[in-house]
Biopython code that builds the backbone (N, CA, C, O; Angstrom):
import numpy as np
from Bio.PDB.StructureBuilder import StructureBuilder

atoms = [
    (1, "MET", "N", (4.921, -17.025, -5.268)),
    (1, "MET", "CA", (3.855, -16.431, -4.523)),
    (1, "MET", "C", (3.820, -17.391, -3.269)),
    (1, "MET", "O", (3.906, -18.617, -3.216)),
    (2, "VAL", "N", (3.607, -16.069, -1.881)),
    (2, "VAL", "CA", (3.419, -17.146, -0.692)),
    (2, "VAL", "C", (1.719, -17.126, -0.645)),
    (2, "VAL", "O", (0.856, -16.276, -0.862)),
    (3, "LYS", "N", (1.739, -18.500, -0.250)),
    (3, "LYS", "CA", (0.140, -19.263, 0.026)),
    (3, "LYS", "C", (-0.141, -18.881, 1.102)),
    (3, "LYS", "O", (0.841, -18.779, 1.837)),
    (4, "VAL", "N", (-1.088, -18.612, 1.545)),
    (4, "VAL", "CA", (-1.665, -18.773, 2.770)),
    (4, "VAL", "C", (-2.793, -19.597, 2.941)),
    (4, "VAL", "O", (-3.834, -19.443, 2.301)),
    (5, "PHE", "N", (-2.604, -20.503, 3.825)),
    (5, "PHE", "CA", (-3.629, -21.539, 4.477)),
    (5, "PHE", "C", (-4.155, -21.188, 5.568)),
    (5, "PHE", "O", (-3.470, -21.324, 6.582)),
    (6, "THR", "N", (-5.362, -20.701, 5.671)),
    (6, "THR", "CA", (-5.249, -20.658, 7.064)),
    (6, "THR", "C", (-7.017, -21.106, 8.109)),
    (6, "THR", "O", (-7.484, -20.606, 9.132)),
    (7, "SER", "N", (-7.512, -22.214, 7.215)),
    (7, "SER", "CA", (-8.427, -22.927, 7.782)),
    (7, "SER", "C", (-8.625, -24.280, 7.745)),
    (7, "SER", "O", (-7.947, -24.886, 6.916)),
    (8, "LYS", "N", (-9.553, -25.057, 8.584)),
    (8, "LYS", "CA", (-9.486, -26.331, 8.397)),
    (8, "LYS", "C", (-10.340, -26.511, 7.219)),
    (8, "LYS", "O", (-10.362, -27.681, 6.838)),
    (9, "GLU", "N", (-11.139, -25.592, 6.443)),
    (9, "GLU", "CA", (-11.702, -26.376, 5.181)),
    (9, "GLU", "C", (-10.272, -25.895, 4.147)),
    (9, "GLU", "O", (-10.234, -26.403, 3.027)),
    (10, "GLN", "N", (-9.457, -25.202, 4.437)),
    (10, "GLN", "CA", (-8.532, -25.243, 3.267)),
    (10, "GLN", "C", (-7.460, -26.439, 3.303)),
    (10, "GLN", "O", (-6.454, -26.285, 2.610)),
    (11, "ASP", "N", (-7.624, -27.933, 4.254)),
    (11, "ASP", "CA", (-6.857, -29.050, 4.306)),
    (11, "ASP", "C", (-6.282, -29.207, 3.108)),
    (11, "ASP", "O", (-5.097, -28.969, 2.875)),
    (12, "LYS", "N", (-7.556, -29.837, 1.865)),
    (12, "LYS", "CA", (-7.250, -30.323, 0.465)),
    (12, "LYS", "C", (-6.435, -29.629, -0.151)),
    (12, "LYS", "O", (-5.415, -30.163, -0.587)),
    (13, "PRO", "N", (-6.748, -27.874, -0.399)),
    (13, "PRO", "CA", (-5.730, -27.099, -0.980)),
    (13, "PRO", "C", (-4.335, -27.294, -0.748)),
    (13, "PRO", "O", (-3.454, -27.610, -1.547)),
    (14, "PHE", "N", (-4.263, -26.992, 0.793)),
    (14, "PHE", "CA", (-2.960, -27.469, 1.435)),
    (14, "PHE", "C", (-2.286, -28.231, 0.702)),
    (14, "PHE", "O", (-1.297, -27.889, 0.054)),
    (15, "LYS", "N", (-2.877, -29.562, 0.757)),
    (15, "LYS", "CA", (-1.718, -31.005, 0.436)),
    (15, "LYS", "C", (-2.199, -30.855, -0.924)),
    (15, "LYS", "O", (-1.794, -31.863, -1.502)),
    (16, "ASP", "N", (-2.871, -30.111, -1.775)),
    (16, "ASP", "CA", (-2.578, -30.391, -3.052)),
    (16, "ASP", "C", (-1.119, -29.031, -3.703)),
    (16, "ASP", "O", (-0.271, -29.063, -4.594)),
    (17, "TRP", "N", (-1.445, -28.224, -2.862)),
    (17, "TRP", "CA", (-0.257, -27.321, -3.340)),
    (17, "TRP", "C", (1.336, -27.862, -2.229)),
    (17, "TRP", "O", (2.450, -27.343, -2.303)),
    (18, "LEU", "N", (0.946, -28.937, -1.357)),
    (18, "LEU", "CA", (2.578, -29.635, -1.227)),
    (18, "LEU", "C", (2.705, -30.730, -2.563)),
    (18, "LEU", "O", (3.805, -31.121, -2.954)),
    (19, "THR", "N", (1.640, -31.083, -3.082)),
    (19, "THR", "CA", (2.379, -31.949, -3.984)),
    (19, "THR", "C", (2.584, -31.131, -5.138)),
    (19, "THR", "O", (3.235, -31.728, -5.995)),
    (20, "GLN", "N", (2.311, -30.173, -5.399)),
    (20, "GLN", "CA", (2.528, -29.567, -6.454)),
    (20, "GLN", "C", (4.135, -28.921, -6.194)),
    (20, "GLN", "O", (4.893, -28.840, -7.160)),
    (21, "HIS", "N", (4.329, -28.727, -5.598)),
    (21, "HIS", "CA", (5.571, -27.705, -4.997)),
    (21, "HIS", "C", (6.506, -28.853, -4.437)),
    (21, "HIS", "O", (7.081, -28.589, -3.381)),
    (22, "PRO", "N", (6.750, -30.173, -5.043)),
    (22, "PRO", "CA", (7.515, -30.540, -3.620)),
    (22, "PRO", "C", (8.827, -30.633, -3.763)),
    (22, "PRO", "O", (9.504, -31.649, -3.605)),
    (23, "HIS", "N", (9.351, -29.088, -4.198)),
    (23, "HIS", "CA", (11.049, -28.831, -3.768)),
    (23, "HIS", "C", (10.772, -27.632, -2.969)),
    (23, "HIS", "O", (11.721, -26.886, -2.724)),
    (24, "GLY", "N", (9.449, -27.306, -2.473)),
    (24, "GLY", "CA", (9.200, -25.921, -1.805)),
    (24, "GLY", "C", (9.138, -26.066, -0.242)),
    (24, "GLY", "O", (9.108, -27.189, 0.260)),
    (25, "PHE", "N", (9.121, -25.085, 0.420)),
    (25, "PHE", "CA", (8.923, -24.561, 1.932)),
    (25, "PHE", "C", (8.002, -24.259, 2.327)),
    (25, "PHE", "O", (7.399, -23.398, 1.687)),
    (26, "TYR", "N", (7.221, -24.928, 3.914)),
    (26, "TYR", "CA", (6.184, -23.795, 4.140)),
    (26, "TYR", "C", (6.243, -23.973, 5.530)),
    (26, "TYR", "O", (6.504, -24.985, 6.180)),
    (27, "LEU", "N", (5.916, -22.661, 5.939)),
    (27, "LEU", "CA", (5.698, -22.232, 7.780)),
    (27, "LEU", "C", (4.692, -22.755, 8.216)),
    (27, "LEU", "O", (3.748, -22.861, 7.434)),
    (28, "ASN", "N", (4.523, -23.326, 9.784)),
    (28, "ASN", "CA", (3.648, -23.925, 10.490)),
    (28, "ASN", "C", (3.416, -23.060, 11.576)),
    (28, "ASN", "O", (4.327, -23.010, 12.403)),
    (29, "ARG", "N", (2.211, -22.221, 11.818)),
    (29, "ARG", "CA", (2.523, -21.752, 13.128)),
    (29, "ARG", "C", (2.419, -22.390, 14.586)),
    (29, "ARG", "O", (1.554, -23.151, 15.020)),
    (30, "ARG", "N", (3.549, -21.861, 15.223)),
    (30, "ARG", "CA", (3.651, -22.907, 16.581)),
    (30, "ARG", "C", (2.788, -22.081, 17.757)),
    (30, "ARG", "O", (2.160, -22.722, 18.599)),
    (31, "GLY", "N", (2.795, -20.919, 17.758)),
    (31, "GLY", "CA", (2.531, -19.984, 18.707)),
    (31, "GLY", "C", (2.316, -18.651, 18.596)),
    (31, "GLY", "O", (2.288, -18.252, 17.432)),
    (32, "GLN", "N", (2.168, -17.899, 19.377)),
    (32, "GLN", "CA", (1.484, -16.102, 19.168)),
    (32, "GLN", "C", (3.299, -15.796, 18.547)),
    (32, "GLN", "O", (4.351, -15.719, 19.182)),
    (33, "GLY", "N", (3.038, -15.697, 17.234)),
    (33, "GLY", "CA", (4.376, -14.322, 16.727)),
    (33, "GLY", "C", (5.317, -15.392, 16.386)),
    (33, "GLY", "O", (6.197, -14.995, 15.622)),
    (34, "GLU", "N", (5.426, -16.941, 16.802)),
    (34, "GLU", "CA", (6.310, -18.108, 15.703)),
    (34, "GLU", "C", (5.668, -18.766, 14.927)),
    (34, "GLU", "O", (4.470, -19.029, 15.028)),
    (35, "VAL", "N", (6.676, -19.218, 13.758)),
    (35, "VAL", "CA", (6.217, -20.337, 13.195)),
    (35, "VAL", "C", (7.550, -21.468, 12.881)),
    (35, "VAL", "O", (8.639, -21.204, 13.392)),
    (36, "MET", "N", (7.465, -22.181, 12.394)),
    (36, "MET", "CA", (8.378, -23.247, 12.019)),
    (36, "MET", "C", (8.665, -23.563, 10.698)),
    (36, "MET", "O", (7.704, -23.649, 9.934)),
    (37, "LEU", "N", (9.914, -23.777, 10.215)),
    (37, "LEU", "CA", (10.344, -23.894, 8.596)),
    (37, "LEU", "C", (10.351, -24.866, 8.008)),
    (37, "LEU", "O", (11.498, -25.212, 7.726)),
    (38, "HIS", "N", (9.257, -25.805, 7.510)),
    (38, "HIS", "CA", (9.749, -27.022, 7.016)),
    (38, "HIS", "C", (9.937, -27.100, 5.865)),
    (38, "HIS", "O", (9.622, -26.043, 5.316)),
    (39, "LYS", "N", (10.574, -28.383, 4.689)),
    (39, "LYS", "CA", (10.632, -28.908, 3.819)),
    (39, "LYS", "C", (9.325, -29.174, 2.990)),
    (39, "LYS", "O", (8.538, -29.524, 3.870)),
    (40, "VAL", "N", (8.855, -29.197, 2.167)),
    (40, "VAL", "CA", (7.365, -29.561, 1.794)),
    (40, "VAL", "C", (7.432, -31.174, 1.876)),
    (40, "VAL", "O", (6.414, -31.816, 2.133)),
    (41, "LYS", "N", (8.241, -31.578, 1.725)),
    (41, "LYS", "CA", (8.384, -33.457, 2.128)),
    (41, "LYS", "C", (8.408, -33.723, 3.835)),
    (41, "LYS", "O", (8.333, -34.902, 4.179)),
    (42, "CYS", "N", (8.518, -32.579, 5.017)),
    (42, "CYS", "CA", (8.828, -33.114, 5.998)),
    (42, "CYS", "C", (7.431, -33.753, 6.472)),
    (42, "CYS", "O", (6.389, -33.509, 5.863)),
    (43, "TRP", "N", (7.480, -34.562, 7.564)),
    (43, "TRP", "CA", (6.071, -35.301, 7.756)),
    (43, "TRP", "C", (5.453, -34.274, 8.861)),
    (43, "TRP", "O", (4.487, -34.676, 9.510)),
    (44, "HIS", "N", (5.847, -33.269, 9.050)),
    (44, "HIS", "CA", (5.169, -32.504, 10.493)),
    (44, "HIS", "C", (3.690, -32.104, 9.848)),
    (44, "HIS", "O", (3.007, -31.422, 10.612)),
    (45, "HIS", "N", (3.283, -32.316, 8.985)),
    (45, "HIS", "CA", (2.085, -31.555, 8.514)),
    (45, "HIS", "C", (0.900, -32.221, 8.674)),
    (45, "HIS", "O", (-0.272, -31.847, 8.659)),
    (46, "GLY", "N", (1.636, -33.681, 8.890)),
    (46, "GLY", "CA", (0.445, -34.682, 9.338)),
    (46, "GLY", "C", (-0.267, -35.519, 8.259)),
    (46, "GLY", "O", (-0.514, -35.194, 7.097)),
    (47, "SER", "N", (-0.491, -36.458, 8.785)),
    (47, "SER", "CA", (-1.365, -37.429, 7.933)),
    (47, "SER", "C", (-2.334, -38.362, 8.551)),
    (47, "SER", "O", (-2.614, -38.489, 9.743)),
    (48, "GLY", "N", (-2.841, -39.053, 7.414)),
    (48, "GLY", "CA", (-3.914, -40.116, 8.311)),
    (48, "GLY", "C", (-5.382, -39.497, 8.009)),
    (48, "GLY", "O", (-5.757, -38.340, 7.818)),
    (49, "GLU", "N", (-6.066, -40.756, 8.044)),
    (49, "GLU", "CA", (-7.711, -40.283, 7.726)),
    (49, "GLU", "C", (-8.212, -39.201, 8.886)),
    (49, "GLU", "O", (-7.968, -39.153, 10.092)),
    (50, "GLY", "N", (-8.688, -38.697, 8.372)),
    (50, "GLY", "CA", (-9.332, -37.335, 9.576)),
    (50, "GLY", "C", (-8.348, -36.320, 10.002)),
    (50, "GLY", "O", (-8.566, -35.344, 10.720)),
    (51, "PHE", "N", (-7.387, -36.635, 9.534)),
    (51, "PHE", "CA", (-6.272, -35.379, 10.107)),
    (51, "PHE", "C", (-6.782, -34.210, 9.392)),
    (51, "PHE", "O", (-7.537, -34.215, 8.419)),
    (52, "ASN", "N", (-6.300, -33.265, 9.965)),
    (52, "ASN", "CA", (-6.598, -31.960, 9.301)),
    (52, "ASN", "C", (-5.208, -31.343, 9.601)),
    (52, "ASN", "O", (-4.834, -31.061, 10.740)),
    (53, "SER", "N", (-4.500, -31.164, 8.510)),
    (53, "SER", "CA", (-3.480, -30.408, 8.558)),
    (53, "SER", "C", (-3.352, -28.891, 8.366)),
    (53, "SER", "O", (-2.222, -28.415, 8.261)),
    (54, "THR", "N", (-4.589, -27.986, 8.303)),
    (54, "THR", "CA", (-4.584, -26.648, 8.385)),
    (54, "THR", "C", (-5.326, -26.289, 9.743)),
    (54, "THR", "O", (-6.099, -25.331, 9.738)),
    (55, "THR", "N", (-5.158, -26.885, 10.688)),
    (55, "THR", "CA", (-5.635, -26.425, 12.109)),
    (55, "THR", "C", (-4.717, -25.496, 12.289)),
    (55, "THR", "O", (-5.397, -24.572, 12.733)),
    (56, "ASN", "N", (-3.822, -25.187, 12.250)),
    (56, "ASN", "CA", (-2.951, -24.399, 12.682)),
    (56, "ASN", "C", (-2.519, -23.707, 11.014)),
    (56, "ASN", "O", (-2.272, -24.396, 10.024)),
    (57, "PHE", "N", (-2.521, -22.222, 11.069)),
    (57, "PHE", "CA", (-2.049, -21.741, 9.687)),
    (57, "PHE", "C", (-1.240, -22.557, 9.142)),
    (57, "PHE", "O", (-0.568, -23.422, 9.704)),
    (58, "LYS", "N", (-1.289, -22.306, 8.076)),
    (58, "LYS", "CA", (0.085, -23.011, 7.167)),
    (58, "LYS", "C", (0.590, -21.742, 5.868)),
    (58, "LYS", "O", (-0.383, -21.229, 5.314)),
    (59, "VAL", "N", (1.790, -21.309, 5.448)),
    (59, "VAL", "CA", (2.211, -20.566, 4.410)),
    (59, "VAL", "C", (3.134, -21.104, 3.488)),
    (59, "VAL", "O", (4.307, -21.054, 3.857)),
    (60, "GLY", "N", (2.927, -21.564, 2.476)),
    (60, "GLY", "CA", (3.711, -21.772, 1.510)),
    (60, "GLY", "C", (4.522, -21.056, 0.794)),
    (60, "GLY", "O", (4.399, -19.831, 0.811)),
    (61, "TRP", "N", (5.518, -21.676, 0.017)),
    (61, "TRP", "CA", (6.261, -21.176, -0.871)),
    (61, "TRP", "C", (7.413, -21.168, -1.658)),
    (61, "TRP", "O", (8.204, -20.367, -1.159)),
    (62, "GLY", "N", (7.841, -21.659, -2.595)),
    (62, "GLY", "CA", (8.799, -22.517, -3.472)),
    (62, "GLY", "C", (10.237, -22.143, -3.150)),
    (62, "GLY", "O", (11.107, -23.013, -3.171)),
    (63, "ASN", "N", (10.622, -20.401, -2.739)),
    (63, "ASN", "CA", (12.038, -20.213, -2.105)),
    (63, "ASN", "C", (11.907, -19.990, -0.783)),
    (63, "ASN", "O", (11.054, -19.269, -0.264)),
    (64, "ARG", "N", (12.974, -20.771, -0.091)),
    (64, "ARG", "CA", (13.179, -20.710, 1.296)),
    (64, "ARG", "C", (13.362, -19.139, 2.152)),
    (64, "ARG", "O", (12.809, -18.822, 3.205)),
    (65, "GLU", "N", (14.278, -18.345, 1.355)),
    (65, "GLU", "CA", (14.966, -17.277, 1.476)),
    (65, "GLU", "C", (13.405, -16.393, 1.278)),
    (65, "GLU", "O", (12.748, -16.174, 2.295)),
    (66, "GLU", "N", (12.973, -15.998, 0.147)),
    (66, "GLU", "CA", (11.790, -15.107, 0.215)),
    (66, "GLU", "C", (10.660, -15.663, 1.045)),
    (66, "GLU", "O", (9.702, -14.926, 1.282)),
    (67, "LEU", "N", (10.688, -17.013, 1.553)),
    (67, "LEU", "CA", (9.582, -17.240, 2.382)),
    (67, "LEU", "C", (10.107, -16.665, 4.077)),
    (67, "LEU", "O", (9.307, -16.012, 4.748)),
    (68, "GLU", "N", (11.011, -16.881, 4.428)),
    (68, "GLU", "CA", (11.669, -16.353, 5.684)),
    (68, "GLU", "C", (11.534, -14.578, 5.543)),
    (68, "GLU", "O", (10.996, -13.923, 6.435)),
    (69, "GLU", "N", (11.996, -14.063, 4.534)),
    (69, "GLU", "CA", (11.331, -12.636, 4.256)),
    (69, "GLU", "C", (9.969, -12.214, 4.805)),
    (69, "GLU", "O", (9.665, -11.477, 5.742)),
    (70, "TRP", "N", (9.075, -13.077, 3.722)),
    (70, "TRP", "CA", (7.944, -12.711, 4.249)),
    (70, "TRP", "C", (7.648, -12.598, 5.525)),
    (70, "TRP", "O", (7.286, -11.545, 6.049)),
    (71, "ALA", "N", (7.806, -13.847, 6.194)),
    (71, "ALA", "CA", (7.805, -13.898, 7.662)),
    (71, "ALA", "C", (8.441, -12.872, 8.397)),
    (71, "ALA", "O", (7.765, -12.272, 9.233)),
    (72, "LYS", "N", (9.658, -12.561, 8.222)),
    (72, "LYS", "CA", (10.338, -11.537, 8.957)),
    (72, "LYS", "C", (9.322, -10.060, 8.658)),
    (72, "LYS", "O", (9.171, -9.278, 9.597)),
    (73, "LYS", "N", (8.909, -9.876, 7.807)),
    (73, "LYS", "CA", (7.916, -8.628, 7.332)),
    (73, "LYS", "C", (6.702, -8.916, 8.135)),
    (73, "LYS", "O", (6.079, -7.964, 8.606)),
    (74, "GLU", "N", (6.298, -10.147, 8.342)),
    (74, "GLU", "CA", (4.808, -10.271, 8.929)),
    (74, "GLU", "C", (4.879, -10.331, 10.878)),
    (74, "GLU", "O", (3.930, -10.522, 11.639)),
    (75, "LYS", "N", (6.268, -10.106, 11.215)),
    (75, "LYS", "CA", (6.735, -9.994, 12.668)),
    (75, "LYS", "C", (6.657, -11.723, 13.247)),
    (75, "LYS", "O", (6.271, -11.899, 14.403)),
    (76, "PHE", "N", (6.954, -12.670, 12.579)),
    (76, "PHE", "CA", (7.422, -13.767, 12.998)),
    (76, "PHE", "C", (8.607, -14.293, 13.005)),
    (76, "PHE", "O", (9.479, -14.334, 12.138)),
    (77, "LYS", "N", (8.539, -14.834, 14.449)),
    (77, "LYS", "CA", (10.301, -15.548, 14.432)),
    (77, "LYS", "C", (10.351, -16.871, 13.943)),
    (77, "LYS", "O", (9.418, -17.668, 14.045)),
    (78, "VAL", "N", (11.292, -17.073, 13.483)),
    (78, "VAL", "CA", (11.250, -18.607, 12.255)),
    (78, "VAL", "C", (12.586, -19.373, 13.412)),
    (78, "VAL", "O", (13.688, -19.082, 13.876)),
    (79, "ALA", "N", (11.385, -20.707, 13.445)),
    (79, "ALA", "CA", (12.573, -21.469, 13.902)),
    (79, "ALA", "C", (12.701, -22.682, 12.578)),
    (79, "ALA", "O", (11.638, -22.851, 11.981)),
    (80, "PRO", "N", (13.657, -23.353, 12.183)),
    (80, "PRO", "CA", (13.905, -24.593, 11.535)),
    (80, "PRO", "C", (13.359, -25.716, 12.226)),
    (80, "PRO", "O", (13.279, -25.542, 13.442)),
    (81, "CYS", "N", (12.838, -27.155, 11.665)),
    (81, "CYS", "CA", (12.697, -27.668, 11.807)),
    (81, "CYS", "C", (13.538, -28.689, 12.349)),
    (81, "CYS", "O", (14.204, -29.169, 11.432)),
    (82, "SER", "N", (13.836, -29.320, 13.637)),
    (82, "SER", "CA", (14.973, -30.399, 13.548)),
    (82, "SER", "C", (14.616, -31.309, 12.648)),
    (82, "SER", "O", (15.420, -31.511, 11.738)),
    (83, "HIS", "N", (13.352, -32.076, 12.662)),
    (83, "HIS", "CA", (13.625, -33.036, 11.670)),
    (83, "HIS", "C", (14.103, -32.855, 10.460)),
    (83, "HIS", "O", (15.072, -33.558, 10.175)),
    (84, "CYS", "N", (13.592, -31.887, 9.400)),
    (84, "CYS", "CA", (14.004, -31.614, 7.996)),
    (84, "CYS", "C", (14.996, -30.796, 7.906)),
    (84, "CYS", "O", (15.667, -30.805, 6.874)),
    (85, "LYS", "N", (15.254, -30.061, 8.787)),
    (85, "LYS", "CA", (16.564, -29.295, 8.445)),
    (85, "LYS", "C", (16.654, -28.786, 7.487)),
    (85, "LYS", "O", (17.459, -29.159, 6.634)),
    (86, "PRO", "N", (15.756, -27.649, 7.314)),
    (86, "PRO", "CA", (15.550, -26.809, 5.720)),
    (86, "PRO", "C", (16.662, -26.189, 5.668)),
    (86, "PRO", "O", (16.926, -25.474, 4.702)),
]
sb = StructureBuilder()
sb.init_structure("model")
sb.init_model(0)
sb.init_chain("A")
sb.init_seg("    ")
for serial, (resi, resn, name, xyz) in enumerate(atoms, 1):
    if name == "N":
        sb.init_residue(resn, " ", resi, " ")
    sb.init_atom(name, np.array(xyz, "f"), 0.0, 1.0, " ", f" {name:<3s}", serial, name[0])
structure = sb.get_structure()
């Protein structure tokens, strides 16, 4: 099931989701109509004291193909992360 995190208040639930889905994938909004695909282990979601990882919306899913299909239905252009290479 797709899990959408859309606000700063959802930072902890997003981080909890990452921990609970170590082999999953997430999308991070890059701009209007664009998202970047990451592996859960990718450092691009950010870290550190005071850092809020859900300033831009995130969408998590355990299955890459289904997550990309969701993005396509929502009319997002998906770019793979060049760091984690999902």
